[in-house]
PALO-172104 format. One record per residue (C-alpha): x, y, z. Coordinates in steps of 0.25 Angstrom, whole numbers, plus 5000, padded with zeros to 4 digits. Each point is the difference from the previous one (the first is absolute). Example, Ala and Ser with C-alpha at 12.3 -4.5 7.8 and 13.67 -1.06 7.14 Angstrom:
BEGIN
504949825031500650144998
# end
This chain:
BEGIN
488649655018499550124992500650135006498850095003500850115008501150094997501449945003500150075014498749945004500249874994501249985009499150015012499049904994501149904997500350015015498749945005500149885008499449874995498549995004499850155000499350074989500950094992499250125001500350155003498750055006500550155001499750114990501050064991500350125010500749905009500749934989501350085002499949985015500049854998501150004990500950085009499649905011500449894992501450064996500250025015499649865004500849944989501350065006499649955014499649864996500249974986499249885000498850065007498649944997498750084999498749955006499050114997500050154996498750075002499350135005499449985014499350115008500650114990501549955001500949914993500049865006501349924996500249865005501349944997501149915006501550024999500149864995499149874997500049985015498750085004500550015014501350064998500150145006500950114995499850145007500650084989499149934990498750025008500450155003500150024985498649954998499450085012500650134994499449974986498749975007500050145008500450074987498849954993499050075010500650134994500049964986498850004990499749864996499550054987501150094995501150005011499950155004499950045014498749965006499249975013499149895004498550014998498849915002499249984987498849915000500549935013501449984994501350075004500750064988501350085000499750114989500650134996499050124999499749984985499749855001499250025013499050094992500049914989499549885009498550005000499450025014501350055006499950015015501350085005499649975014500050115011500750134997
# end
């Protein structure tokens, strides 16, 4: 397999469960969140498997299992995921700076002030 990602992201790609496309569908601003989450999850469940990493409704959506058994549940494992997902709603998905959520062309985006104004047709919502 050709390495297409920096090593810290490639470690996450290498954890994708069989049958799931090894794709990180998040912008660069959330890469540090995902890398930190990977490090935390690896301490909790060293053999954890990823099913999907994406942006959904302006927040990180990270689907993973503590092991190959998709039905295994570990509270600490899932709490770490929830914490990273909550942090994402205050982190610019483009650059990682502090951010807020906005609706832009019917998509929820989490952006800092700079990237909000760079986005065309920005709609910051009600004051």
